[in-house]
C-alpha positions, -999 to +999 in steps of 0.1 A: +020-364+215-008-358+190-004-347+154-028-324+139-040-331+103-025-309+077-038-297+045-019-302+013-020-281-019-014-297-053-003-274-081-006-284-117+016-265-142+009-265-179+034-251-203+016-231-230+035-221-261+026-195-286-005-202-307+004-218-340-002-197-371-019-225-389-046-246-371-047-282-382-082-298-384-074-330-364-076-342-329-046-333-307-019-358-304-010-371-270+026-360-276+013-325-281-008-325-249+020-342-229+051-329-246+080-354-240+106-328-246+102-314-211+110-348-194+144-357-179+158-392-180+141-403-147+108-389-159+112-407-193+118-440-175+087-435-153+065-426-184+077-457-202+067-479-173+033-461-171+028-466-209+036-503-206+011-507-178-016-489-198-008-510-229-012-541-208-045-529-194-058-521-230-046-556-241-065-572-213-096-552-222-093-563-258-091-599-246-124-595-228-140-579-258-129-606-282-141-633-258-175-616-256-178-615-294-171-652-294-200-657-270-222-639-295-210-661-324-221-697-315-216-725-339-246-725-362-241-759-379-266-784-367-253-813-389-218-819-403-231-836-434-250-805-446-240-795-482-213-769-478-210-776-441-178-783-422-159-815-429-136-830-404-101-821-411-111-794-437-094-765-420-057-767-412-062-743-383-079-756-351-114-742-346-129-734-312-155-757-298-190-742-297-179-711-316-186-703-353-158-715-376-160-681-392-155-662-360-118-658-367-125-644-401-147-617-385-119-608-360-095-606-390-119-582-409-126-560-379-090-556-369-077-555-405-052-583-400-045-617-415-065-648-405-034-664-390-029-633-368-066-632-359-065-668-348-037-659-324-058-630-310-089-652-307-070-681-291-053-658-266-087-643-256-105-676-252-078-693-232-072-663-208-108-657-201-119-694-200-089-712-186-062-688-172-082-661-154-053-653-130-030-645-159-057-624-175-061-604-143-023-600-139-023-585-175-052-562-166-033-549-135-002-542-156+019-568-137+028-587-170+027-578-206+009-595-235+040-614-247+044-631-213+006-639-211+008-655-246+038-676-234+016-691-207-013-695-232+009-714-256+018-740-229-013-743-208-041-736-232-065-764-242-049-789-218-083-799-203-098-824-199-066-844-203-050-824-175-071-816-145-080-780-138-062-781-104-029-791-121-033-763-147-041-738-119-010-749-099+013-746-128-002-712-138+003-698-103+040-707-102+047-697-137+029-664-132+052-656-103+082-660-127+065-638-152+058-610-127+094-613-115+105-604-151+113-637-167+115-632-205+087-647-227+109-674-244+125-686-211+091-684-194+076-706-220+103-732-216+102-732-178+064-735-178+065-764-203+091-782-180+069-776-149+038-790-167+058-820-176+068-826-140+031-825-130+019-845-160+044-867-178+020-873-208+017-836-216+046-835-241+032-865-260-002-849-264+014-817-276+034-837-302+003-855-315-016-823-317+012-807-337+013-837-360-024-833-368-019-796-375+013-801-396+013-786-431+034-773-460+033-735-463+048-709-486+057-675-471+065-646-495+095-624-489+102-588-498+133-597-519+113-616-545+119-651-532+097-673-510+103-696-480+088-731-481+081-744-446+074-781-439+065-794-405+080-829-400+092-853-373+127-842-362+144-873-376+126-871-410+134-834-412+171-840-405+172-869-431+156-846-458+182-819-451+211-843-450+199-858-484+198-824-500+232-815-486+248-848-499+235-842-535+245-805-533+281-815-524+282-839-553+274-810-576+301-790-559+326-818-565+316-818-602+327-782-604+295-762-597+307-730-581+273-717-569+268-713-531+261-746-513+229-732-498+215-724-532+225-759-544+206-775-515+174-756-525+178-767-561+184-803-552+153-803-529+131-788-556+143-815-581+136-842-555+100-829-550+092-820-586+110-850-602+113-834-637+127-867-650+096-886-641+073-888-671+048-911-655+029-883-638+009-854-653+032-826-664+033-796-642+039-764-661+033-727-658+004-705-666+016-670-674-005-638-675+009-606-690-008-574-678-004-549-706-015-513-702-037-503-731-027-472-751-052-443-753-054-427-787-060-392-800-084-393-830-072-378-863-086-343-870-107-338-902-086-333-932-054-344-915-033-374-924-042-400-898-008-415-898+001-443-874-017-444-840+001-427-812+005-436-776-006-403-761-033-405-736-046-370-736-083-369-746-093-348-776-122-324-776-120-321-814-147-332-839-151-367-852-126-383-876-132-390-912-145-425-904-172-410-881-155-421-848-159-392-824-136-382-796-157-399-771-148-432-788-111-427-793-101-399-769-106-420-738-102-457-729-122-463-697-156-480-703-151-485-741-142-517-760-107-523-772-102-511-808-080-521-837-059-490-833-053-498-796-041-533-805-018-522-832-002-496-809+000-522-782+018-546-805+042-518-816+052-511-780+054-549-774+079-551-803+099-521-790+102-538-757+117-569-774+088-592-764+079-604-800+093-638-793+075-644-760+055-676-762+039-700-737+061-725-719+060-761-730+026-776-723+017-743-706-004-713-715+001-676-719-027-650-715-025-612-722-046-591-699-053-558-716-058-531-689-068-494-688-036-474-683-053-448-661-074-469-638-058-503-641-092-518-649-091-550-669-106-546-704-101-580-721-081-612-718-068-631-748-041-656-756-009-644-772-017-659-807-053-645-805-039-610-797-016-611-828-044-623-850-069-597-839-043-569-841-033-580-877-068-583-892-087-553-904-119-541-888-149-560-902-168-527-905-140-506-919-117-530-939-100-501-958-064-493-951-073-456-948-092-461-915-066-474-891-081-455-861-117-466-863-135-470-830-152-503-837-149-528-808-127-559-814-121-571-778-141-567-746-151-585-715-169-618-722-207-614-723-231-626-696-247-660-698-281-673-686-265-705-672-255-709-636-219-719-643-196-692-657-182-698-691-145-706-696-140-671-710-156-656-678-134-677-655-103-666-675-114-630-672-121-628-635-090-649-627-069-623-645-088-594-629-088-607-593-056-628-593-066-644-560-093-647-533-110-613-530-120-616-494-101-590-474-068-602-461-068-636-479-038-644-501-051-676-518-040-676-554-065-676-582-056-712-591-073-724-559-104-703-560-141-706-571-159-683-594-187-670-571-218-649-578-217-619-555-254-616-557-266-652-554-278-667-587-310-680-570-317-645-559-315-630-594-277-625-596-266-627-632-237-649-644-218-619-656-182-607-649-196-577-631-213-601-606-185-627-604-154-627-582-129-653-571-132-666-536-113-694-520-134-723-508-134-712-472-146-676-480-170-690-506-186-710-478-185-680-454-204-659-480-229-686-487-236-699-452-224-676-424-252-655-410-249-617-412-221-613-437-229-590-467-210-588-500-214-561-527-194-554-558-193-526-584-193-532-621-155-527-623-148-553-595-145-532-563-157-556-536-171-545-502-174-571-474-194-563-443-191-583-411-221-592-389-208-566-365-211-539-392-174-534-401-169-530-439-136-537-457-131-530-494-108-547-518-099-537-553-086-558-581-048-557-578-043-536-609-068-509-598-065-481-574-046-448-571-012-462-563+020-445-572+024-463-605-010-450-616-002-415-604+030-415-624+010-425-655-016-398-650+011-371-646+033-384-674+016-408-699+049-413-717+062-430-685+041-461-691+063-492-687+063-520-714+041-550-707+056-572-680+050-607-667+029-601-636+025-635-621+029-672-629+011-702-614+019-739-615-010-760-626-020-794-640-034-784-673-070-791-678-104-775-683-109-769-646-085-760-618-082-788-592-094-781-557-070-782-527-071-817-512-085-804-478-114-786-494-149-800-493-166-804-527-196-785-540-225-779-536-223-749-513 
């Protein structure tokens, strides 16, 4: 019996709805081209499986792209003792042999993610392509997802040459079978680690020693205003520290303290670390910066009683006042020096807010950062006593009491200097403006940063606040030494960083931009909040901020 071939006809049906009245100028969304509302439950499940496979294929493709970029970024250091070059143990994050130490920074900038996250992306790519190709191919074929691939990377990555390639391949093959069968990522990681230990009894000891070398103390911010302090220790030491904090906390409880036991443990631990009773060490205190929005004033009209300065921000198109100060001087704030009238109005609002008694903490310092209320641009930085003195004294050019609204400058950004090193006033100004490392994605606080020339001093860059920004030591070294990176900054501190691959990321000083708070102020100037304490940093008081212990010293 023979069977004749038959022809099949496939029919594609597209559901076309009425043409929308308004045409949106954007690409069509996939959910509009493939409308999910027409799917039943079986079709939904099938689409979810298909999407998961497509996502795995895209993840595998990204792995290959990242690994290729690493090939294009070889380590450019020829000598480790080059000024500004890498120092053994400098970075708390393990670098990749033969790859530029700044490769991870480029991945972070291109993808717009943190450096920690970028290190995970880079590590996954280099391990899968270079050491676990079977896992990479299973990911590309949609048999496993990225979470399971990373579980194998975490256990089997960088085991060579201590573990032979044959042992790694055998463990990978068996563990990959579990992953394809649906074993969850956490259970898969534990089973793979146990299997590796069966094949190589010393694997766990090597992992422990590697973890010891990478141990650190880290602070992680939280959305509720608190922070988590994470310390990596040996299990017995960690347990002893926790037990000590618990014992002292329960003593406080026994003495009648009714606060929660968990809170008491944290306070005990802080006391044990900071040791406030120990006077033999340098005092650690707070440096506080207050960011105060500057009032914009309307100049008095000719023949009118000037009266006290007002806090309105609407510019005036009227003629100049009796003292000759025109509307261009008093009607706007941006780009102009801070005047006597501005400071008196600022002090009046300060008094209304109940901040008259605000002073620096013991052995600490307090700065007032005067900012433009419309743009958030920093105008000047002074200490609290200096602000009161400047606001109280009369204008040197117009000492009469009948000219309270003159437009003569009293405060402004510190002037440029011909020296290479920034002045103390310049360092104070850019620290208040930038508040931390300005490299995209970096959260290093200003206390641990360098004042860096955006346009290098040896190439004609002036030592001026418009050409200075704060960079942590790592990104200072990246800007100075890494090939292909480009930095540019506008006069008001907007920094653009371009990677060697041509991706540009822009960062603004934290107070600048068009956020909701600035939009509210533009729409309703009366809604400006009183000056608030913006941030505080612990510091050993001195002329220069100390460098982190793992940083390499200048020159760069």
